[in-house]
N, C-alpha and C positions, 0 to 999 in steps of 0.2 A: 373356304369351300372350294373343292376341286372343280375345274371346268367340266361341264357335261359333254359326253360324247355319245353319239347315236350310231348303232350298227343296224342298218336296214337289211332285213332278210337274213340276219345272222343265224347260224345253225349251232352255235356254241356260246356258252357264257364266258366272259372274261372280265376280270376286275377293272372297274372304271368305265365300262361300256354298258349302255342300256340298249336292249334289243327290241326292235320293232319288227313284227312280222304279221302277215295276213292270217296266219294260223296260230292258235294258242299252243304253247308248249311250256314245260317247266322253266326253261331258260329265257322265255320271252316276257319282258316287263310291260310292253305296250302292244296290244293286239289292234291292228289297223292297217289301212291301205297306205302305201308310200306315196300315193297321189294326193293325199289330203292329211297334212300335219296340223290341222286347225287346232287341235288340242294342245299344241305347243305354241307359246308366244313367239313373236318375232325375236330373232337373235338368241334363242335358247341355248344352242349348242356351239361349242368351240370347234368341234370336229364331227363330220359325218362320214361314215364308211359304208359303201354298198358294193358288193361283189356279185356280178351276174344277176342283176335286178332289172336294169333299164331295158334290156332286150325283150322283156316280157310286155312292154308297153307299145301301143301303136305309135308310129312316128309322126302322125298328124296332130293329135291333141294330147294324148297321155304323156308321151316322153317330154315335150316342152313343159307341160303342167307339173310333172314330177320335179324337174330341175328347178323350176321357179319356186316351188314349195321348199325344196331343200335349200335354195339360196336364201329365202325368207327366214327359215328356221336357224340359219347360221348367224353367229355373231359377226359384226364387222371384223375383218381380218381372219375369219374362220377358214378352216381347211376342209375341202371335200376330197376324199380319196375314193376313186371308183375303179371298177374293173368290169369289162364287158368282153364277150367272145369277139375276137378280131376277125371280121368276115374276110378280110384280105388273106390272112394266114389260113383260115379254114378252107376257103375256096382253093387255095394253092394245094393244100394237103389232099383235098377231095380228088384232085386231078392226078395224083401220084399213083397211077395204076401199076407202074413198074416197081413201086416200093411197097405200097399197101395192098393187102388182099381185100376181097369184097367185104369181109366182116369188119376189118379195120376202117375201111371207107364208110361203111354203114354207121360206125360209131362217130366218125367225123360229121356225117350228115345229121346225126342226133344232136351234136353240139351246135349245129347251125339252127335247127328247128326246135330244139328243146327235147327233153326226155319224154314229155307228154304222158307222164305217169299220174298226173292229177290236173285239176282245172287251172292251176297257176303255173304249170310247167310247159307252156307253149311260148316259143319265141316269135315275136311279131315284127322284128326289125333286125337287119344286119348292120353292124356299126364298125367303122374303121376310124383311124385317127382324124382324117379330114372331117368326116360327118360329126364325130363327137366334139371336135373343136368348134364347129359351127353351132351346134346345139348349146354347148356350155357358154360360148360367147354371147349368144342371144339371151341366155338366162341371166347374164350379168357377171359371170365368173371371169377372173383375170389370172394372169401368170400361170397358164396351163403348161404342165410339164409331163411328158411320158416318162415313166419309170419302169425298170425291169420287174420289180416286185414291190409290194407294200410291206410284206413281212409281219403283218399284224395277226393274221389268223391262218390256220391250215385249211384253205378253202379253194373254191374253183379258180380263184385268181392265180393259183400256182399250178394249174393243170398243164401237163406237158405231153405232147404226142410226138413220138420219134425224135425226142430231144428238142422239140420246138415248143416254147411256151405259146399257148393258143389265146392268151388274154391280152387285151389292150388295157394297161394299167396307167391311170392318169391321176395326177394331183392338181387341183385347181383351188383358187382362193376367192373369198368374198373380199372386195376391196375394203381397206380400213376406212373409218370415218373421215380421216384426214386427207384421203385421196379425192381430189375434185373430180367431178363427173367427166370432164374432158380428158383428164389424165387416165381415168379408169377405162374409157372407151379406147384410148390409144394403147393401154396395156393389154387389152383383149386382142389387139392385132386385127388384121384383115382376114377374118374367117370367111370361107365360102358361104353363100346364102343357100341353105338347104330348104327347099320348098316341096310341098306334097304335090 
């Protein structure tokens, strides 16, 4: 049997991937909230992918809860691939008055706050590499690595503005069973403590 892979918030079907989304659609196998994967047993998935999902959650309770759930649903040694709008890049672009006209800067602002076209399209947090590393580390993920692209789906993780990719793309792992707790903590590294 092939290892199961979950695409959270996926907008397209792809062989080998199960899609979870809060809204029903023909390509969605699991309708539900990414904050609660209780209908999946611990260690169900070898891989989880989420592009431009985490910024929709508040940073006090929902974001840590989502990452804890995703960690629980991953098998030991499993891989989390995620993408979020990089607030550092977007803030820099927003200030480029000499390069971007007002309409282009308005589009950048929409990338910061969400398209707001429906109830689930509002961004509640701005994330950068430091913030994301802290949240992932606290959720138990190890071996965090920033990558230029995931290359799995043609989605928002590939969005480019003026030749600049606007997404923070990260690969993180759930420690294998053989990795002792002390070693796992060391592998996470010293991430800054992000508190509300």
